[in-house]
N, C-alpha and C positions, 0 to 999 in steps of 0.2 A: 488448570492444565500446567504441567511443569514447564513447558516451553513458552507459555504466554505470560508476560508481565501483567500485573494488575493495571498498570498504566495503559497498556494496549487495550485491555478489555474495556476500560472506562471510555477510551476514545472511540472504540467501535460502537459502543452503545449510544454515545452522544451523537456520533455521526449519523447513525441510523435514525435517531429521534429527530434531529434538527435539520437534516439535509433537505434542500429544496429540489424538487424533481427536475425542474428545468436546468438548474446548475449541475446536478448530477449527470443528466443526459449530455450536457455540453462537454463535461470532462470525459465522458465515455466516447463521444464522437471525436474528440481530439486524439484520444488513444487509437481509435480505429483509423483515423486519417494518417497519423504518423506510421502506424504499423503497415498500412497498405502501401505507403510511399517508400518505406525502407526495404520492403520485400515485394514478392508477387502479390497482386491484389486478389488473390484466391485463398480463402481461409484453409482450404485443404492442403495447400502447398506452403503456407506461411504460419508457423506455430504461434507467433506473437499476435497476428491478426485473428487467428482462430480463438485464442484466449480472450481477446478484446470483444469479439462478437459474442462469445458465450456470456461474458460479464454483462454485456448490454441486454441480452435476452433475459438473463436472470433479473435484471432491473426493469423488465417489462417494456423495453424499447421495441417498437414494431420492426418487423423484418424489412419493410419498405424503407424506413428511416436508415437502417443499417446499410442496406444495399445502395441507397443514394450517397451515403458518406463514402463508401468504398469506390463507387463510380467516379465521384468528384476527385478523389485522391488519385485515381488511375489516369485521369485526363490531364495532360500537360497544361499548366497554366490555370487550372481550375482549383477552386477551394483555397483555404488559407495555407500558408507555408509555415508550419510550426517547427520549432527547434526545441530540443531537450536541453534544459538548463538545471544545474544543481547549485543551491545556495547553502552555506553553512554559517553557523553562528552560535552564540551562547545566550540562553535565556537567564532569568533570575536564578540565583543559587548555584551557578556553575553548570547548569544543565545544558548539555550539548544538543543542538538541533540541526537536522538535515532536512532541506526542503527540495523536492523535485517538482519541476514545472515543465509544461509544454506551452510555449508562447510564440506569438507572431510579432511581439514588441518587447525586446529585452529591457528597454528603459522603463517602460510601464511596470513590468513585473518586478524588476529590481527595486523600484520605488515603493511598490506595495509591500514587498517583503521587508525592506529596510524600515519602513514605517511601523510595521507590526512588531518588529524587534524593539524599536525605540520606545514605543508606547508601553511595552512590558518591562522596560528597564534593562533590556538586553542589548546585544550588539551583533550586527552582521559582520562576519569575518571573511577572510580570503578562502578560496578553494583549497580544500584539504586541511583547513584549520581545525576541524573536529572529526573528520571522517576516520582518522586513525583510531578513534574510540569505538568504531563500529566494524562489523564484518558483513560483507555482501553475501546473502544466502537466499536460496529459494525456500519459502515457507508455505506448506500446504496443510490446511487444517480441516479435519472432518469432525463434525459434532455427532454425539451419540455413538452407537455401535461399540459400546464399551466391552461387549462380549467378544469382539473380534480383534483384540489386541495382538494375539499371536499371529493371526492371519495378516493383519496390517504390517506387522514387523517383517514377516517373511516376504510379503509382496514388495515392501519398500526396499528391502535389501536386494531383492532380485532386480528391481528397477534401477538401482544405483544410488539410492538415498544415503545420506551420511548418518542420520539419527532419527529415532522415533521416540516421542514422549507420549505415553497414554495414561489416562485416568478415567474416572467415572463420567467426565464431561465429554470425552472424545480423544482424538489423536492429533498430534502435531508432528509432521514429517519435515525434516530439513534436508537440503541437498545443495550441491554447488550450483551457481547460476547457469553454468553451461549445461547441466543435466535437468534443469527445471522443467522444461516442457515435456521431455520424455518421461520423467518420474510422475508428473501431474497426470498425464494422459493414461499411463499404465495403471495408476491407482484409481482414477475415476472410472476406468473400464471395469475395475473389479468391485468398487464400493460406491459408485454413483458420484454425483457432483460434489466437489469439495465445498465446505462452508466458505472458505477463503483460500486464495492461492495467489502468491505474488513474490517477486524477487524483491527482498527488503534489505534495509540497513539494520542489522541486528546488533544492539550494544554489546560490547565486550564486558563492560561493568556498568551497573546502574546505581544512580544516586537515590538513596531512600529519603522520601519526603513526608512530612506530616500533612494533615489535611489542608491547612491554610496555604502552605507553600505549593502543594499539588494543584490547588484551585488556580493559583496564579499561572502556573505552567500550562494548565489545560486551557485557560483563557487565551494565552498566546497561541497555542496550537490551533484553537478554533478560529482565531482571527486570521491566521495564515491560511487555513482551509477555506475561508470565505472568498478568497481570490479565485476567480474563474480559471486563472492560469495554473494554480497549484494543483498538482495531482496527488502527491503523497507528502506526509510530514512524519518525521521520526525523532524521538527524544530519548535520552538515556536516563530515565527515572522510573521509579516504582514506588508503590505504597503498600501498606499492610492490607490484609484481607478486610479488616474492620473499617479502615479508611476507604477502601475500594467500595464497600457496600454503601457507605454514607454518600460518597460522591456519585454513585450510580442511582441513588434513590430518586 
């Protein structure tokens, strides 16, 4: 897909293959908790919470588990008090990396992130040290439905999206962060659940890496993702289709 870097495709496959269910559920519950505390604890009135609940259901979390997380978040003094934190740094070969975390212990999380960078030969930087190399965008991907490119484009434009990239694999819609929930819900009403939907840090430019270098970066990203506190990891690199196929094998 034109809008997807090979690096992102590789990471999605590896995450799907290697993620532990308990850890994945823990990260989803953190997002539900923060979403419920920042807005109304009612998914119908809170778009971020509604999206978090949908993601949890797609991951086969039970409705009872979701409801308990929302209730704990809604009760004063109950549940963990998570805060959103962003870390930025450089991995090997000048690859810029952004790490988003939800944590109840900043010192622990910073230590884990710093250690992951150091082990990879990279370095954790100051806030905004690499984010200028990225742009914040809503990214909504639909797999399949290649025959609906025109309909997708028309619906995306009507919903307020910025761009649509389509090919035989599917469609990727981008929009401003402010319009993300409105665009996502309008498109899902028309085409069913998105394969993925998230407000992401999208690189302005990507560094092209060979297979060996890409493996080093992927190892760093996987090490970061192993932290229970880390929710999302972004890096500005890409690889050729041939290298992508070998890395994904």
